[in-house]
PDB file of N, CA, C and O in Angstrom:
ATOM      1  N   MET A   1      -7.609  33.665   9.313  1.00  0.00           N
ATOM      2  CA  MET A   1      -7.701  33.453   7.879  1.00  0.00           C
ATOM      3  C   MET A   1      -6.441  32.767   7.345  1.00  0.00           C
ATOM      4  O   MET A   1      -6.506  31.915   6.459  1.00  0.00           O
ATOM      5  N   ARG A   2      -5.301  33.159   7.903  1.00  0.00           N
ATOM      6  CA  ARG A   2      -4.052  32.586   7.440  1.00  0.00           C
ATOM      7  C   ARG A   2      -3.965  31.104   7.794  1.00  0.00           C
ATOM      8  O   ARG A   2      -3.476  30.303   6.998  1.00  0.00           O
ATOM      9  N   SER A   3      -4.436  30.738   8.985  1.00  0.00           N
ATOM     10  CA  SER A   3      -4.375  29.326   9.392  1.00  0.00           C
ATOM     11  C   SER A   3      -5.345  28.481   8.560  1.00  0.00           C
ATOM     12  O   SER A   3      -5.067  27.312   8.289  1.00  0.00           O
ATOM     13  N   LEU A   4      -6.469  29.055   8.158  1.00  0.00           N
ATOM     14  CA  LEU A   4      -7.411  28.341   7.289  1.00  0.00           C
ATOM     15  C   LEU A   4      -6.770  28.068   5.931  1.00  0.00           C
ATOM     16  O   LEU A   4      -6.905  26.969   5.392  1.00  0.00           O
ATOM     17  N   ALA A   5      -6.083  29.048   5.383  1.00  0.00           N
ATOM     18  CA  ALA A   5      -5.407  28.867   4.095  1.00  0.00           C
ATOM     19  C   ALA A   5      -4.299  27.823   4.209  1.00  0.00           C
ATOM     20  O   ALA A   5      -4.110  27.007   3.307  1.00  0.00           O
ATOM     21  N   MET A   6      -3.573  27.855   5.322  1.00  0.00           N
ATOM     22  CA  MET A   6      -2.497  26.890   5.526  1.00  0.00           C
ATOM     23  C   MET A   6      -3.078  25.481   5.657  1.00  0.00           C
ATOM     24  O   MET A   6      -2.527  24.534   5.096  1.00  0.00           O
ATOM     25  N   GLY A   7      -4.167  25.334   6.378  1.00  0.00           N
ATOM     26  CA  GLY A   7      -4.812  24.031   6.525  1.00  0.00           C
ATOM     27  C   GLY A   7      -5.321  23.497   5.207  1.00  0.00           C
ATOM     28  O   GLY A   7      -5.173  22.308   4.921  1.00  0.00           O
ATOM     29  N   MET A   8      -5.915  24.350   4.403  1.00  0.00           N
ATOM     30  CA  MET A   8      -6.404  23.920   3.091  1.00  0.00           C
ATOM     31  C   MET A   8      -5.248  23.511   2.185  1.00  0.00           C
ATOM     32  O   MET A   8      -5.368  22.549   1.426  1.00  0.00           O
ATOM     33  N   ALA A   9      -4.140  24.224   2.255  1.00  0.00           N
ATOM     34  CA  ALA A   9      -2.971  23.879   1.446  1.00  0.00           C
ATOM     35  C   ALA A   9      -2.409  22.516   1.859  1.00  0.00           C
ATOM     36  O   ALA A   9      -2.004  21.723   1.009  1.00  0.00           O
ATOM     37  N   ILE A  10      -2.387  22.252   3.155  1.00  0.00           N
ATOM     38  CA  ILE A  10      -1.889  20.962   3.637  1.00  0.00           C
ATOM     39  C   ILE A  10      -2.799  19.831   3.189  1.00  0.00           C
ATOM     40  O   ILE A  10      -2.327  18.787   2.740  1.00  0.00           O
ATOM     41  N   LEU A  11      -4.106  20.040   3.312  1.00  0.00           N
ATOM     42  CA  LEU A  11      -5.052  19.009   2.866  1.00  0.00           C
ATOM     43  C   LEU A  11      -4.946  18.766   1.362  1.00  0.00           C
ATOM     44  O   LEU A  11      -5.041  17.622   0.917  1.00  0.00           O
ATOM     45  N   LEU A  12      -4.756  19.803   0.590  1.00  0.00           N
ATOM     46  CA  LEU A  12      -4.600  19.656  -0.858  1.00  0.00           C
ATOM     47  C   LEU A  12      -3.342  18.847  -1.181  1.00  0.00           C
ATOM     48  O   LEU A  12      -3.372  17.968  -2.042  1.00  0.00           O
ATOM     49  N   CYS A  13      -2.248  19.143  -0.496  1.00  0.00           N
ATOM     50  CA  CYS A  13      -1.002  18.400  -0.732  1.00  0.00           C
ATOM     51  C   CYS A  13      -1.148  16.932  -0.352  1.00  0.00           C
ATOM     52  O   CYS A  13      -0.668  16.050  -1.065  1.00  0.00           O
ATOM     53  N   LEU A  14      -1.809  16.671   0.769  1.00  0.00           N
ATOM     54  CA  LEU A  14      -2.022  15.277   1.173  1.00  0.00           C
ATOM     55  C   LEU A  14      -2.897  14.534   0.176  1.00  0.00           C
ATOM     56  O   LEU A  14      -2.640  13.370  -0.129  1.00  0.00           O
ATOM     57  N   GLY A  15      -3.920  15.193  -0.329  1.00  0.00           N
ATOM     58  CA  GLY A  15      -4.800  14.560  -1.309  1.00  0.00           C
ATOM     59  C   GLY A  15      -4.086  14.242  -2.605  1.00  0.00           C
ATOM     60  O   GLY A  15      -4.273  13.166  -3.172  1.00  0.00           O
ATOM     61  N   VAL A  16      -3.278  15.158  -3.072  1.00  0.00           N
ATOM     62  CA  VAL A  16      -2.542  14.938  -4.318  1.00  0.00           C
ATOM     63  C   VAL A  16      -1.507  13.840  -4.144  1.00  0.00           C
ATOM     64  O   VAL A  16      -1.324  13.014  -5.039  1.00  0.00           O
ATOM     65  N   SER A  17      -0.830  13.820  -3.007  1.00  0.00           N
ATOM     66  CA  SER A  17       0.178  12.781  -2.802  1.00  0.00           C
ATOM     67  C   SER A  17      -0.459  11.410  -2.641  1.00  0.00           C
ATOM     68  O   SER A  17       0.136  10.407  -3.034  1.00  0.00           O
ATOM     69  N   ALA A  18      -1.653  11.345  -2.073  1.00  0.00           N
ATOM     70  CA  ALA A  18      -2.348  10.060  -1.945  1.00  0.00           C
ATOM     71  C   ALA A  18      -2.736   9.525  -3.315  1.00  0.00           C
ATOM     72  O   ALA A  18      -2.637   8.323  -3.563  1.00  0.00           O
ATOM     73  N   CYS A  19      -3.170  10.395  -4.195  1.00  0.00           N
ATOM     74  CA  CYS A  19      -3.533   9.965  -5.552  1.00  0.00           C
ATOM     75  C   CYS A  19      -2.301   9.507  -6.324  1.00  0.00           C
ATOM     76  O   CYS A  19      -2.377   8.551  -7.096  1.00  0.00           O
ATOM     77  N   ALA A  20      -1.189  10.166  -6.128  1.00  0.00           N
ATOM     78  CA  ALA A  20       0.030   9.806  -6.848  1.00  0.00           C
ATOM     79  C   ALA A  20       0.596   8.480  -6.364  1.00  0.00           C
ATOM     80  O   ALA A  20       1.258   7.779  -7.129  1.00  0.00           O
ATOM     81  N   GLY A  21       0.350   8.127  -5.118  1.00  0.00           N
ATOM     82  CA  GLY A  21       0.901   6.901  -4.565  1.00  0.00           C
ATOM     83  C   GLY A  21       0.164   5.649  -4.984  1.00  0.00           C
ATOM     84  O   GLY A  21       0.674   4.551  -4.762  1.00  0.00           O
ATOM     85  N   THR A  22      -1.010   5.760  -5.580  1.00  0.00           N
ATOM     86  CA  THR A  22      -1.772   4.578  -5.939  1.00  0.00           C
ATOM     87  C   THR A  22      -1.360   3.993  -7.284  1.00  0.00           C
ATOM     88  O   THR A  22      -1.808   2.896  -7.620  1.00  0.00           O
ATOM     89  N   ALA A  23      -0.535   4.669  -8.060  1.00  0.00           N
ATOM     90  CA  ALA A  23      -0.150   4.174  -9.380  1.00  0.00           C
ATOM     91  C   ALA A  23       0.721   2.922  -9.295  1.00  0.00           C
ATOM     92  O   ALA A  23       0.675   2.093 -10.203  1.00  0.00           O
ATOM     93  N   GLY A  24       1.506   2.759  -8.246  1.00  0.00           N
ATOM     94  CA  GLY A  24       2.395   1.610  -8.116  1.00  0.00           C
ATOM     95  C   GLY A  24       1.652   0.300  -7.951  1.00  0.00           C
ATOM     96  O   GLY A  24       2.139  -0.736  -8.402  1.00  0.00           O
ATOM     97  N   ASN A  25       0.489   0.311  -7.318  1.00  0.00           N
ATOM     98  CA  ASN A  25      -0.254  -0.930  -7.092  1.00  0.00           C
ATOM     99  C   ASN A  25      -0.751  -1.523  -8.395  1.00  0.00           C
ATOM    100  O   ASN A  25      -0.749  -2.745  -8.543  1.00  0.00           O
ATOM    101  N   THR A  26      -1.173  -0.709  -9.338  1.00  0.00           N
ATOM    102  CA  THR A  26      -1.664  -1.241 -10.601  1.00  0.00           C
ATOM    103  C   THR A  26      -0.520  -1.841 -11.404  1.00  0.00           C
ATOM    104  O   THR A  26      -0.715  -2.809 -12.140  1.00  0.00           O
ATOM    105  N   ARG A  27       0.666  -1.272 -11.266  1.00  0.00           N
ATOM    106  CA  ARG A  27       1.822  -1.819 -11.980  1.00  0.00           C
ATOM    107  C   ARG A  27       2.153  -3.208 -11.461  1.00  0.00           C
ATOM    108  O   ARG A  27       2.457  -4.105 -12.247  1.00  0.00           O
ATOM    109  N   ASN A  28       2.099  -3.402 -10.127  1.00  0.00           N
ATOM    110  CA  ASN A  28       2.404  -4.715  -9.568  1.00  0.00           C
ATOM    111  C   ASN A  28       1.384  -5.754 -10.010  1.00  0.00           C
ATOM    112  O   ASN A  28       1.754  -6.882 -10.336  1.00  0.00           O
ATOM    113  N   ASN A  29       0.111  -5.394 -10.026  1.00  0.00           N
ATOM    114  CA  ASN A  29      -0.916  -6.341 -10.437  1.00  0.00           C
ATOM    115  C   ASN A  29      -0.832  -6.645 -11.926  1.00  0.00           C
ATOM    116  O   ASN A  29      -1.124  -7.767 -12.342  1.00  0.00           O
ATOM    117  N   ALA A  30      -0.446  -5.683 -12.721  1.00  0.00           N
ATOM    118  CA  ALA A  30      -0.332  -5.906 -14.156  1.00  0.00           C
ATOM    119  C   ALA A  30       0.806  -6.882 -14.466  1.00  0.00           C
ATOM    120  O   ALA A  30       0.757  -7.595 -15.468  1.00  0.00           O
ATOM    121  N   ALA A  31       1.819  -6.912 -13.617  1.00  0.00           N
ATOM    122  CA  ALA A  31       2.951  -7.808 -13.838  1.00  0.00           C
ATOM    123  C   ALA A  31       2.652  -9.233 -13.405  1.00  0.00           C
ATOM    124  O   ALA A  31       3.496 -10.115 -13.568  1.00  0.00           O
ATOM    125  N   GLY A  32       1.470  -9.474 -12.859  1.00  0.00           N
ATOM    126  CA  GLY A  32       1.104 -10.818 -12.457  1.00  0.00           C
ATOM    127  C   GLY A  32       1.294 -11.087 -10.977  1.00  0.00           C
ATOM    128  O   GLY A  32       1.046 -12.204 -10.523  1.00  0.00           O
ATOM    129  N   ASN A  33       1.726 -10.100 -10.216  1.00  0.00           N
ATOM    130  CA  ASN A  33       1.919 -10.275  -8.783  1.00  0.00           C
ATOM    131  C   ASN A  33       0.611  -9.973  -8.070  1.00  0.00           C
ATOM    132  O   ASN A  33       0.077  -8.870  -8.180  1.00  0.00           O
ATOM    133  N   ASP A  34       0.104 -10.943  -7.348  1.00  0.00           N
ATOM    134  CA  ASP A  34      -1.082 -10.721  -6.541  1.00  0.00           C
ATOM    135  C   ASP A  34      -0.630 -10.338  -5.148  1.00  0.00           C
ATOM    136  O   ASP A  34       0.051 -11.116  -4.479  1.00  0.00           O
ATOM    137  N   ILE A  35      -1.000  -9.149  -4.705  1.00  0.00           N
ATOM    138  CA  ILE A  35      -0.569  -8.653  -3.406  1.00  0.00           C
ATOM    139  C   ILE A  35      -1.328  -9.381  -2.306  1.00  0.00           C
ATOM    140  O   ILE A  35      -2.542  -9.563  -2.391  1.00  0.00           O
ATOM    141  N   ASP A  36      -0.606  -9.792  -1.284  1.00  0.00           N
ATOM    142  CA  ASP A  36      -1.193 -10.451  -0.121  1.00  0.00           C
ATOM    143  C   ASP A  36      -1.677  -9.367   0.844  1.00  0.00           C
ATOM    144  O   ASP A  36      -0.959  -8.960   1.757  1.00  0.00           O
ATOM    145  N   TYR A  37      -2.918  -8.910   0.618  1.00  0.00           N
ATOM    146  CA  TYR A  37      -3.460  -7.805   1.404  1.00  0.00           C
ATOM    147  C   TYR A  37      -3.643  -8.194   2.870  1.00  0.00           C
ATOM    148  O   TYR A  37      -3.558  -7.332   3.745  1.00  0.00           O
ATOM    149  N   GLY A  38      -3.888  -9.452   3.154  1.00  0.00           N
ATOM    150  CA  GLY A  38      -4.019  -9.897   4.533  1.00  0.00           C
ATOM    151  C   GLY A  38      -2.733  -9.706   5.313  1.00  0.00           C
ATOM    152  O   GLY A  38      -2.755  -9.259   6.460  1.00  0.00           O
ATOM    153  N   LYS A  39      -1.614 -10.043   4.690  1.00  0.00           N
ATOM    154  CA  LYS A  39      -0.324  -9.877   5.348  1.00  0.00           C
ATOM    155  C   LYS A  39       0.022  -8.411   5.513  1.00  0.00           C
ATOM    156  O   LYS A  39       0.538  -8.005   6.555  1.00  0.00           O
ATOM    157  N   VAL A  40      -0.259  -7.610   4.489  1.00  0.00           N
ATOM    158  CA  VAL A  40       0.014  -6.176   4.573  1.00  0.00           C
ATOM    159  C   VAL A  40      -0.778  -5.561   5.714  1.00  0.00           C
ATOM    160  O   VAL A  40      -0.240  -4.776   6.495  1.00  0.00           O
ATOM    161  N   LEU A  41      -2.056  -5.913   5.814  1.00  0.00           N
ATOM    162  CA  LEU A  41      -2.912  -5.395   6.879  1.00  0.00           C
ATOM    163  C   LEU A  41      -2.412  -5.835   8.247  1.00  0.00           C
ATOM    164  O   LEU A  41      -2.360  -5.030   9.177  1.00  0.00           O
ATOM    165  N   ALA A  42      -2.047  -7.101   8.376  1.00  0.00           N
ATOM    166  CA  ALA A  42      -1.576  -7.614   9.663  1.00  0.00           C
ATOM    167  C   ALA A  42      -0.286  -6.922  10.104  1.00  0.00           C
ATOM    168  O   ALA A  42      -0.149  -6.556  11.272  1.00  0.00           O
ATOM    169  N   VAL A  43       0.641  -6.744   9.197  1.00  0.00           N
ATOM    170  CA  VAL A  43       1.910  -6.102   9.549  1.00  0.00           C
ATOM    171  C   VAL A  43       1.698  -4.633   9.891  1.00  0.00           C
ATOM    172  O   VAL A  43       2.303  -4.126  10.835  1.00  0.00           O
ATOM    173  N   ASN A  44       0.851  -3.947   9.139  1.00  0.00           N
ATOM    174  CA  ASN A  44       0.583  -2.538   9.422  1.00  0.00           C
ATOM    175  C   ASN A  44      -0.113  -2.368  10.770  1.00  0.00           C
ATOM    176  O   ASN A  44       0.195  -1.428  11.502  1.00  0.00           O
ATOM    177  N   GLN A  45      -1.045  -3.256  11.112  1.00  0.00           N
ATOM    178  CA  GLN A  45      -1.705  -3.178  12.410  1.00  0.00           C
ATOM    179  C   GLN A  45      -0.723  -3.488  13.540  1.00  0.00           C
ATOM    180  O   GLN A  45      -0.751  -2.831  14.581  1.00  0.00           O
ATOM    181  N   TRP A  46       0.136  -4.474  13.343  1.00  0.00           N
ATOM    182  CA  TRP A  46       1.152  -4.819  14.338  1.00  0.00           C
ATOM    183  C   TRP A  46       2.058  -3.620  14.601  1.00  0.00           C
ATOM    184  O   TRP A  46       2.368  -3.307  15.750  1.00  0.00           O
ATOM    185  N   ALA A  47       2.477  -2.957  13.531  1.00  0.00           N
ATOM    186  CA  ALA A  47       3.360  -1.802  13.678  1.00  0.00           C
ATOM    187  C   ALA A  47       2.634  -0.634  14.345  1.00  0.00           C
ATOM    188  O   ALA A  47       3.221   0.067  15.170  1.00  0.00           O
ATOM    189  N   ALA A  48       1.372  -0.421  13.998  1.00  0.00           N
ATOM    190  CA  ALA A  48       0.615   0.683  14.582  1.00  0.00           C
ATOM    191  C   ALA A  48       0.443   0.496  16.090  1.00  0.00           C
ATOM    192  O   ALA A  48       0.492   1.468  16.844  1.00  0.00           O
ATOM    193  N   ARG A  49       0.245  -0.733  16.527  1.00  0.00           N
ATOM    194  CA  ARG A  49       0.107  -1.001  17.959  1.00  0.00           C
ATOM    195  C   ARG A  49       1.396  -0.704  18.715  1.00  0.00           C
ATOM    196  O   ARG A  49       1.364  -0.395  19.906  1.00  0.00           O
ATOM    197  N   ARG A  50       2.520  -0.797  18.031  1.00  0.00           N
ATOM    198  CA  ARG A  50       3.812  -0.566  18.658  1.00  0.00           C
ATOM    199  C   ARG A  50       4.401   0.798  18.302  1.00  0.00           C
ATOM    200  O   ARG A  50       5.578   1.062  18.552  1.00  0.00           O
ATOM    201  N   HIS A  51       3.568   1.661  17.715  1.00  0.00           N
ATOM    202  CA  HIS A  51       3.963   3.028  17.346  1.00  0.00           C
ATOM    203  C   HIS A  51       5.169   3.016  16.409  1.00  0.00           C
ATOM    204  O   HIS A  51       6.084   3.827  16.550  1.00  0.00           O
ATOM    205  N   ALA A  52       5.159   2.093  15.459  1.00  0.00           N
ATOM    206  CA  ALA A  52       6.233   1.985  14.480  1.00  0.00           C
ATOM    207  C   ALA A  52       5.693   2.355  13.100  1.00  0.00           C
ATOM    208  O   ALA A  52       4.483   2.491  12.914  1.00  0.00           O
ATOM    209  N   THR A  53       6.574   2.512  12.163  1.00  0.00           N
ATOM    210  CA  THR A  53       6.208   2.854  10.794  1.00  0.00           C
ATOM    211  C   THR A  53       6.711   1.770   9.854  1.00  0.00           C
ATOM    212  O   THR A  53       7.839   1.295   9.985  1.00  0.00           O
ATOM    213  N   VAL A  54       5.868   1.385   8.909  1.00  0.00           N
ATOM    214  CA  VAL A  54       6.242   0.394   7.912  1.00  0.00           C
ATOM    215  C   VAL A  54       6.307   1.080   6.556  1.00  0.00           C
ATOM    216  O   VAL A  54       5.376   1.782   6.160  1.00  0.00           O
ATOM    217  N   VAL A  55       7.407   0.873   5.850  1.00  0.00           N
ATOM    218  CA  VAL A  55       7.551   1.370   4.483  1.00  0.00           C
ATOM    219  C   VAL A  55       7.725   0.148   3.591  1.00  0.00           C
ATOM    220  O   VAL A  55       8.736  -0.551   3.672  1.00  0.00           O
ATOM    221  N   TRP A  56       6.747  -0.102   2.753  1.00  0.00           N
ATOM    222  CA  TRP A  56       6.793  -1.270   1.873  1.00  0.00           C
ATOM    223  C   TRP A  56       7.579  -0.915   0.623  1.00  0.00           C
ATOM    224  O   TRP A  56       7.172  -0.046  -0.149  1.00  0.00           O
ATOM    225  N   ILE A  57       8.688  -1.577   0.428  1.00  0.00           N
ATOM    226  CA  ILE A  57       9.486  -1.420  -0.787  1.00  0.00           C
ATOM    227  C   ILE A  57       8.891  -2.306  -1.878  1.00  0.00           C
ATOM    228  O   ILE A  57       8.749  -1.885  -3.026  1.00  0.00           O
ATOM    229  N   GLN A  58       8.553  -3.516  -1.512  1.00  0.00           N
ATOM    230  CA  GLN A  58       7.897  -4.447  -2.426  1.00  0.00           C
ATOM    231  C   GLN A  58       6.832  -5.178  -1.625  1.00  0.00           C
ATOM    232  O   GLN A  58       7.131  -5.811  -0.613  1.00  0.00           O
ATOM    233  N   TYR A  59       5.594  -5.089  -2.078  1.00  0.00           N
ATOM    234  CA  TYR A  59       4.500  -5.733  -1.362  1.00  0.00           C
ATOM    235  C   TYR A  59       4.620  -7.251  -1.461  1.00  0.00           C
ATOM    236  O   TYR A  59       5.056  -7.767  -2.491  1.00  0.00           O
ATOM    237  N   PRO A  60       4.242  -7.970  -0.415  1.00  0.00           N
ATOM    238  CA  PRO A  60       4.328  -9.432  -0.460  1.00  0.00           C
ATOM    239  C   PRO A  60       3.301 -10.004  -1.433  1.00  0.00           C
ATOM    240  O   PRO A  60       2.184  -9.498  -1.542  1.00  0.00           O
ATOM    241  N   ALA A  61       3.687 -11.050  -2.126  1.00  0.00           N
ATOM    242  CA  ALA A  61       2.805 -11.691  -3.102  1.00  0.00           C
ATOM    243  C   ALA A  61       2.126 -12.893  -2.465  1.00  0.00           C
ATOM    244  O   ALA A  61       2.682 -13.536  -1.575  1.00  0.00           O
ATOM    245  N   VAL A  62       0.931 -13.184  -2.926  1.00  0.00           N
ATOM    246  CA  VAL A  62       0.194 -14.358  -2.457  1.00  0.00           C
ATOM    247  C   VAL A  62       0.888 -15.593  -3.012  1.00  0.00           C
ATOM    248  O   VAL A  62       1.178 -15.668  -4.206  1.00  0.00           O
ATOM    249  N   ARG A  63       1.150 -16.546  -2.151  1.00  0.00           N
ATOM    250  CA  ARG A  63       1.783 -17.790  -2.613  1.00  0.00           C
ATOM    251  C   ARG A  63       0.724 -18.701  -3.186  1.00  0.00           C
ATOM    252  O   ARG A  63      -0.293 -18.972  -2.547  1.00  0.00           O
ATOM    253  N   ARG A  64       0.961 -19.158  -4.355  1.00  0.00           N
ATOM    254  CA  ARG A  64       0.044 -20.070  -5.024  1.00  0.00           C
ATOM    255  C   ARG A  64       0.741 -21.413  -5.214  1.00  0.00           C
ATOM    256  O   ARG A  64       1.919 -21.474  -5.563  1.00  0.00           O
ATOM    257  N   GLU A  65      -0.005 -22.483  -4.978  1.00  0.00           N
ATOM    258  CA  GLU A  65       0.562 -23.796  -5.208  1.00  0.00           C
ATOM    259  C   GLU A  65       0.612 -24.067  -6.709  1.00  0.00           C
ATOM    260  O   GLU A  65      -0.302 -23.720  -7.457  1.00  0.00           O
ATOM    261  N   LYS A  66       1.695 -24.690  -7.118  1.00  0.00           N
ATOM    262  CA  LYS A  66       1.819 -25.027  -8.532  1.00  0.00           C
ATOM    263  C   LYS A  66       0.862 -26.143  -8.876  1.00  0.00           C
ATOM    264  O   LYS A  66       0.630 -27.046  -8.071  1.00  0.00           O
ATOM    265  N   ALA A  67       0.308 -26.082 -10.069  1.00  0.00           N
ATOM    266  CA  ALA A  67      -0.626 -27.122 -10.531  1.00  0.00           C
ATOM    267  C   ALA A  67       0.150 -28.406 -10.781  1.00  0.00           C
ATOM    268  O   ALA A  67       1.217 -28.392 -11.396  1.00  0.00           O
ATOM    269  N   HIS A  68      -0.387 -29.496 -10.307  1.00  0.00           N
ATOM    270  CA  HIS A  68       0.239 -30.810 -10.522  1.00  0.00           C
ATOM    271  C   HIS A  68      -0.367 -31.437 -11.767  1.00  0.00           C
ATOM    272  O   HIS A  68      -1.580 -31.615 -11.869  1.00  0.00           O
ATOM    273  N   ASN A  69       0.490 -31.760 -12.690  1.00  0.00           N
ATOM    274  CA  ASN A  69       0.025 -32.416 -13.917  1.00  0.00           C
ATOM    275  C   ASN A  69       0.380 -33.896 -13.853  1.00  0.00           C
ATOM    276  O   ASN A  69       1.516 -34.268 -13.560  1.00  0.00           O
ATOM    277  N   ASP A  70      -0.617 -34.731 -14.134  1.00  0.00           N
ATOM    278  CA  ASP A  70      -0.371 -36.170 -14.127  1.00  0.00           C
ATOM    279  C   ASP A  70       0.074 -36.699 -15.492  1.00  0.00           C
ATOM    280  O   ASP A  70       0.355 -37.888 -15.640  1.00  0.00           O
ATOM    281  N   GLY A  71       0.137 -35.817 -16.481  1.00  0.00           N
ATOM    282  CA  GLY A  71       0.413 -36.282 -17.830  1.00  0.00           C
ATOM    283  C   GLY A  71       1.740 -36.064 -18.297  1.00  0.00           C
ATOM    284  O   GLY A  71       2.064 -36.425 -19.429  1.00  0.00           O
TER     285      GLY A  71
END
């Protein structure tokens, strides 16, 4: 019974922390930064294959070409 309670407490903590961690992504998108999800996925998969950990301080932004004006 004690291990069941401990497991439920751990799952609850993980769930709450996952919800709290998603607030930063909306802030980045609201500021006009488009996150390059392809690069994030590629780097995370590369690290997982090598048993490494990636901590993103600032997510990479999608590079957009500047519009050329002829006028």
